[in-house]
C-alpha positions in Angstrom: -25.3 -63.7 -52.2 -26.5 -67.1 -51.1 -29.2 -68.7 -49.0 -27.2 -71.7 -47.5 -30.2 -73.4 -45.8 -32.9 -72.6 -48.4 -35.2 -70.7 -46.1 -35.5 -67.7 -48.3 -33.1 -65.4 -46.4 -29.6 -64.5 -47.7 -27.0 -65.5 -45.1 -23.8 -65.7 -47.2 -22.0 -63.0 -49.2 -19.0 -63.6 -51.5 -16.6 -60.8 -52.3 -15.0 -61.5 -55.7 -12.3 -60.2 -58.1 -13.8 -61.4 -61.4 -14.2 -65.1 -60.8 -11.8 -65.3 -57.9 -13.2 -65.4 -54.4 -11.4 -62.9 -52.1 -13.5 -63.5 -48.9 -16.9 -64.7 -47.8 -19.0 -63.3 -45.0 -21.5 -65.6 -43.2 -24.4 -64.7 -40.9 -25.0 -68.3 -39.6 -27.8 -67.5 -37.1 -29.5 -65.0 -39.6 -29.6 -62.1 -37.1 -28.2 -59.7 -39.7 -24.8 -59.7 -38.0 -21.8 -61.3 -39.6 -20.1 -63.9 -37.4 -17.7 -65.6 -39.8 -15.3 -64.5 -42.5 -13.4 -66.9 -44.8 -10.4 -65.4 -46.6 -9.0 -67.1 -49.7 -5.6 -66.9 -51.4 -4.8 -66.5 -55.1 -4.9 -70.3 -55.5 -8.5 -70.2 -54.0 -7.4 -72.2 -50.9 -8.8 -71.1 -47.6 -6.1 -69.0 -45.8 -7.8 -68.2 -42.5 -11.2 -67.9 -40.9 -12.2 -64.8 -39.0 -14.7 -64.7 -36.1 -16.6 -62.2 -34.1 -16.2 -63.4 -30.5 -18.3 -60.5 -29.3 -21.1 -61.0 -31.8 -20.9 -57.4 -32.8 -20.2 -58.0 -36.5 -16.5 -57.1 -36.2 -13.9 -59.7 -36.8 -11.5 -60.0 -33.8 -10.2 -63.6 -34.0 -8.6 -65.5 -36.9 -8.1 -69.2 -37.1 -5.3 -70.7 -39.3 -5.1 -74.4 -40.4 -2.1 -76.7 -41.0 -1.7 -78.3 -44.5 -3.5 -81.4 -43.1 -6.5 -79.3 -42.1 -5.9 -79.4 -38.3 -5.9 -76.2 -36.3 -2.5 -74.5 -36.2 -3.2 -71.2 -34.3 -5.8 -68.7 -33.4 -5.0 -65.0 -33.2 -7.2 -62.7 -31.0 -7.6 -58.9 -30.8 -9.4 -56.8 -28.2 -8.1 -53.6 -29.8 -10.2 -51.4 -32.0 -7.5 -51.5 -34.7 -7.5 -55.3 -34.7 -3.9 -55.5 -33.4 -3.2 -59.1 -32.3 -2.9 -59.3 -28.5 -2.9 -63.1 -28.0 -1.9 -66.0 -30.2 -2.8 -69.6 -29.3 -0.8 -72.5 -30.8 -2.3 -75.9 -31.4 -1.0 -79.4 -32.1 -3.4 -82.1 -33.3 -6.2 -79.6 -32.6 -5.1 -79.3 -28.9 -4.0 -76.1 -27.3 -0.2 -76.4 -26.4 0.9 -72.8 -25.8 -0.1 -69.2 -26.0 1.7 -65.9 -26.3 0.2 -62.6 -25.2 1.0 -58.9 -25.3 -1.0 -58.1 -22.1 0.1 -54.4 -21.9 -0.4 -53.6 -25.6 3.1 -52.4 -26.2 3.6 -54.6 -29.2 5.8 -57.2 -27.4 4.9 -60.5 -26.0 5.1 -60.4 -22.2 3.2 -63.5 -21.1 3.7 -67.1 -22.2 1.4 -70.0 -21.3 2.1 -73.7 -21.8 -0.6 -76.4 -21.7 -0.5 -80.2 -21.1 -3.5 -82.4 -21.8 -5.7 -79.4 -22.2 -4.7 -77.9 -18.8 -2.5 -74.9 -18.0 0.9 -76.2 -17.0 2.8 -73.0 -16.6 2.6 -69.3 -17.2 5.6 -67.0 -17.5 5.8 -63.2 -17.4 8.2 -60.6 -18.5 8.0 -58.2 -15.6 10.9 -56.0 -16.8 9.9 -55.4 -20.4 13.0 -57.1 -21.8 11.2 -59.5 -24.1 12.0 -62.6 -22.1 10.2 -64.2 -19.2 11.7 -63.6 -15.7 8.9 -65.0 -13.5 7.1 -68.3 -13.9 4.2 -70.1 -12.2 4.2 -73.9 -12.6 1.0 -75.9 -12.0 0.3 -79.5 -11.1 -2.0 -81.5 -13.4 -5.0 -80.8 -11.3 -4.5 -77.1 -11.6 -3.0 -76.4 -8.2 0.0 -74.1 -8.1 3.2 -76.2 -7.6 5.9 -73.5 -7.5 7.0 -70.1 -8.4 10.2 -69.6 -10.3 12.3 -66.6 -11.1 15.0 -65.8 -13.7 16.4 -62.4 -12.8 19.0 -62.5 -15.6 16.5 -63.5 -18.3 18.7 -66.2 -19.6 16.3 -69.1 -19.3 17.8 -70.4 -16.0 14.8 -70.4 -13.7 15.2 -71.1 -10.0 12.5 -71.9 -7.5 11.5 -69.0 -5.2 11.7 -70.2 -1.6 8.5 -69.9 0.3 8.9 -68.1 3.6 
Protein backbone atom coordinates (compact mmCIF):
# COMPACT_ATOMS: atom_id res chain seq x y z
CA UNK A 1 0.00 0.00 0.00
CA UNK A 2 1.23 3.47 -0.80
CA UNK A 3 0.14 7.09 -0.43
CA UNK A 4 1.45 8.51 -3.73
CA UNK A 5 0.72 12.17 -2.97
CA UNK A 6 1.54 12.18 0.75
CA UNK A 7 -1.90 13.32 1.92
CA UNK A 8 -2.36 10.47 4.40
CA UNK A 9 -4.76 8.38 2.24
CA UNK A 10 -3.66 5.11 0.64
CA UNK A 11 -4.27 5.27 -3.12
CA UNK A 12 -2.00 2.56 -4.53
CA UNK A 13 -1.94 -1.19 -3.84
CA UNK A 14 0.73 -3.58 -5.12
CA UNK A 15 0.03 -7.28 -5.58
CA UNK A 16 3.22 -9.27 -5.23
CA UNK A 17 4.67 -12.74 -5.55
CA UNK A 18 7.50 -12.46 -3.04
CA UNK A 19 9.51 -9.48 -4.27
CA UNK A 20 8.04 -9.59 -7.79
CA UNK A 21 5.26 -7.12 -8.66
CA UNK A 22 2.34 -8.83 -10.43
CA UNK A 23 0.01 -5.86 -10.74
CA UNK A 24 -0.70 -2.51 -9.15
CA UNK A 25 -4.12 -0.94 -8.53
CA UNK A 26 -4.48 2.83 -8.38
CA UNK A 27 -7.30 5.05 -7.09
CA UNK A 28 -6.06 8.33 -8.62
CA UNK A 29 -8.94 10.53 -7.49
CA UNK A 30 -9.14 8.86 -4.05
CA UNK A 31 -12.85 8.10 -4.27
CA UNK A 32 -12.35 4.48 -3.10
CA UNK A 33 -12.84 3.15 -6.66
CA UNK A 34 -9.89 1.75 -8.63
CA UNK A 35 -9.46 3.44 -12.03
CA UNK A 36 -6.10 2.05 -13.19
CA UNK A 37 -4.38 -1.34 -13.15
CA UNK A 38 -0.76 -1.85 -14.17
CA UNK A 39 0.25 -5.42 -15.09
CA UNK A 40 3.90 -6.53 -15.01
CA UNK A 41 5.71 -9.46 -16.62
CA UNK A 42 8.29 -11.80 -15.07
CA UNK A 43 11.02 -9.34 -16.11
CA UNK A 44 9.19 -6.60 -14.12
CA UNK A 45 8.48 -4.64 -17.30
CA UNK A 46 5.05 -3.07 -17.69
CA UNK A 47 2.95 -5.31 -19.97
CA UNK A 48 -0.28 -3.34 -20.14
CA UNK A 49 -2.36 -0.78 -18.31
CA UNK A 50 -6.01 -1.43 -17.52
CA UNK A 51 -8.65 1.27 -17.13
CA UNK A 52 -12.23 1.52 -15.96
CA UNK A 53 -13.87 3.68 -18.62
CA UNK A 54 -17.16 3.54 -16.71
CA UNK A 55 -15.65 4.52 -13.32
CA UNK A 56 -17.22 1.47 -11.67
CA UNK A 57 -14.00 -0.10 -10.41
CA UNK A 58 -14.04 -2.83 -13.07
CA UNK A 59 -11.34 -2.91 -15.72
CA UNK A 60 -12.79 -2.80 -19.24
CA UNK A 61 -9.99 -1.31 -21.36
CA UNK A 62 -6.33 -2.25 -21.70
CA UNK A 63 -3.55 -0.18 -23.27
CA UNK A 64 -0.40 -1.77 -24.70
CA UNK A 65 2.84 0.04 -25.53
CA UNK A 66 5.44 -0.52 -28.25
CA UNK A 67 9.06 -1.14 -27.25
CA UNK A 68 9.76 2.59 -27.71
CA UNK A 69 7.01 3.49 -25.22
CA UNK A 70 4.50 4.77 -27.79
CA UNK A 71 0.92 3.52 -27.71
CA UNK A 72 0.44 0.36 -29.78
CA UNK A 73 -3.20 -0.57 -29.18
CA UNK A 74 -6.13 -0.32 -26.81
CA UNK A 75 -8.57 -3.18 -26.27
CA UNK A 76 -12.10 -2.45 -25.04
CA UNK A 77 -14.79 -4.65 -23.54
CA UNK A 78 -18.42 -3.87 -22.83
CA UNK A 79 -19.17 -7.49 -21.88
CA UNK A 80 -19.51 -8.63 -18.25
CA UNK A 81 -16.88 -11.35 -18.88
CA UNK A 82 -14.37 -8.76 -20.22
CA UNK A 83 -14.42 -10.25 -23.74
CA UNK A 84 -12.70 -7.83 -26.09
CA UNK A 85 -15.19 -6.24 -28.49
CA UNK A 86 -13.09 -3.46 -30.01
CA UNK A 87 -9.37 -3.03 -30.63
CA UNK A 88 -7.84 0.29 -31.69
CA UNK A 89 -4.39 0.34 -33.31
CA UNK A 90 -2.02 3.31 -33.06
CA UNK A 91 1.08 4.49 -34.88
CA UNK A 92 3.17 7.23 -33.30
CA UNK A 93 0.36 7.57 -30.71
CA UNK A 94 -2.21 8.36 -33.44
CA UNK A 95 -5.26 6.15 -34.08
CA UNK A 96 -4.88 4.54 -37.52
CA UNK A 97 -7.41 1.70 -37.50
CA UNK A 98 -9.89 -0.21 -35.38
CA UNK A 99 -11.53 -3.63 -35.48
CA UNK A 100 -14.80 -4.44 -33.79
CA UNK A 101 -17.01 -7.42 -33.06
CA UNK A 102 -20.24 -5.44 -33.03
CA UNK A 103 -22.59 -8.43 -32.73
CA UNK A 104 -20.51 -10.26 -30.05
CA UNK A 105 -20.17 -13.50 -32.02
CA UNK A 106 -16.40 -13.61 -31.51
CA UNK A 107 -15.54 -12.46 -35.06
CA UNK A 108 -14.53 -9.03 -36.30
CA UNK A 109 -17.33 -7.57 -38.44
CA UNK A 110 -16.45 -3.88 -38.56
CA UNK A 111 -13.20 -2.25 -39.68
CA UNK A 112 -12.40 1.46 -39.40
CA UNK A 113 -9.46 3.34 -40.88
CA UNK A 114 -8.32 6.80 -39.82
CA UNK A 115 -6.26 9.50 -41.48
CA UNK A 116 -4.89 12.49 -39.59
CA UNK A 117 -7.14 11.62 -36.65
CA UNK A 118 -10.36 11.53 -38.70
CA UNK A 119 -12.44 8.55 -39.81
CA UNK A 120 -11.48 7.78 -43.43
CA UNK A 121 -13.55 4.63 -43.98
CA UNK A 122 -15.62 2.03 -42.20
CA UNK A 123 -16.24 -1.43 -43.63
CA UNK A 124 -18.79 -4.02 -42.55
CA UNK A 125 -19.20 -7.76 -42.85
CA UNK A 126 -22.95 -7.96 -43.43
CA UNK A 127 -22.86 -11.66 -44.35
CA UNK A 128 -20.90 -13.09 -41.37
CA UNK A 129 -18.09 -14.37 -43.62
CA UNK A 130 -15.21 -12.72 -41.74
CA UNK A 131 -14.45 -10.25 -44.55
CA UNK A 132 -15.92 -6.84 -45.30
CA UNK A 133 -18.50 -6.59 -48.10
CA UNK A 134 -19.73 -3.01 -47.66
CA UNK A 135 -17.62 0.11 -47.11
CA UNK A 136 -18.35 3.79 -46.47
CA UNK A 137 -15.58 6.18 -47.53
CA UNK A 138 -15.35 9.70 -46.08
CA UNK A 139 -13.78 12.93 -47.28
CA UNK A 140 -11.21 14.63 -44.99
CA UNK A 141 -13.88 16.93 -43.53
CA UNK A 142 -16.01 13.95 -42.46
CA UNK A 143 -18.60 14.08 -45.27
CA UNK A 144 -19.57 10.77 -46.86
CA UNK A 145 -17.81 10.47 -50.23
CA UNK A 146 -19.10 7.14 -51.48
CA UNK A 147 -20.48 3.73 -50.62
CA UNK A 148 -18.74 0.66 -51.98
CA UNK A 149 -19.67 -3.01 -52.09
CA UNK A 150 -17.76 -6.27 -52.52
CA UNK A 151 -20.37 -9.03 -52.90
CA UNK A 152 -17.72 -11.75 -53.40
CA UNK A 153 -15.71 -10.70 -50.33
CA UNK A 154 -12.45 -10.84 -52.28
CA UNK A 155 -11.30 -7.28 -51.59
CA UNK A 156 -12.50 -5.88 -54.93
CA UNK A 157 -14.78 -3.05 -53.88
CA UNK A 158 -16.90 -1.20 -56.45
CA UNK A 159 -18.77 2.06 -56.00
CA UNK A 160 -22.50 1.68 -55.45
CA UNK A 161 -24.26 3.91 -57.98
CA UNK A 162 -26.54 6.53 -56.48
CA UNK A 163 -30.02 6.48 -58.01
